[in-house]
N, C-alpha and C positions, 0 to 999 in steps of 0.2 A: 421496538426504540424506532421513534423518529428519528429521520436526522437534525429538527430544528429545535428539536424540544428537551434534549438531552447535555449534560455537561461534558464537553469532551476531556475523555480521557488522558493521563498522561503519559507522554512515550512507554513510563517503567508498567502502567497500570496498562498501557493498550499491547503490550507486544512482552508481558510476562510469560506468555502461554509458548512462546514463540520458539520456531528449529533456529539452532544456529545461523546467521550470515550465508556461511560456505553449505550449507544442507539449500538452502534456498534459493540460492544461488544454481543450484545440479538441478533443482527443481526448478523450477523456471525454465532454464534450459535443455532442461530433458522434455517438459509439454509442449515448447516450442517446435523444437526438434519434431517432437512426435507427430502433429498436426502436419498433414500435406498443405503444400502451399497453396496457400491465399484462401487456407479455410480462415475465418474468426475463432480469434481465441474466448473463451469463456469469461465468463465473471469471478470464478474461484484463481483462475489466471492471475488477471490484471489484479485486484482486490492483492493478491498475494507478492506481485511483481511490486506495486503501489508499493505496498508493505516495508519489502526487501528495499528498494528503494529509501524508503523514507529513513530508515535504520541505520544505512551507510551516511546519507544526508547527516542525519543528527550525530554521524562518528566527526563527518568534518567541521559541524558550524560546531561541536566541543573542542575540536584542534585548530576552530579560529581557520580554516580554506573558506575560500569561497570558489570550491570546484566545481567540476561539471554530475554531482551526483544529488548536488540542489534542484536545480533547472531539472535532471529527468526527475528529481522525486515528483515536481510542482507538476512539470508534464504525463508521468502516467497517474497521477492523482487526479488532476483533471479529466485524464481518460475515464477513471472509475465511473468519478462524479457521470461522467456525459453516460459511458454504459447502463448509469443508475437510473436517469435519467432525473432528478434529485432537484429538487428546486431550493435546495437546502442554500442557503449564504455565508458562508464561512471559507477560512481557510484551506483548500483544499488536501492539505495533508493530516490536516484536524479529522476530516473527514473520513481517510483515511483510517486515522485510528482508533476514530471511533467506530465504521465498520470492521475491521478488523479483529479488535474487540468482543464485536456481537457474532461475528464469526467462528472466533476461536472459544466462547461459551456453548456453541450448538455442537462443536465437534466430537 
């Protein structure tokens, strides 16, 4: 699926098969800890981290907090887009949802 040609999934659709946020926090922390210092993290790490931060930011948005998670989600999403070298022009968090939905369908 091309980033620019498909409809953006809703968060509920994108994260329907996602593990719990606590489990994903553990996975991202362990993945980062297991990598030697200075090693670049791969796409799966950035996709899962961006999706986790997006899910946390969505919780803040529902609770009407303007907290740090929203900014962190936007930065991680932009990092994923940079890593993917995509030419999609969209909200980076929408891109994360689309890519996460695709990734989970391939697992």
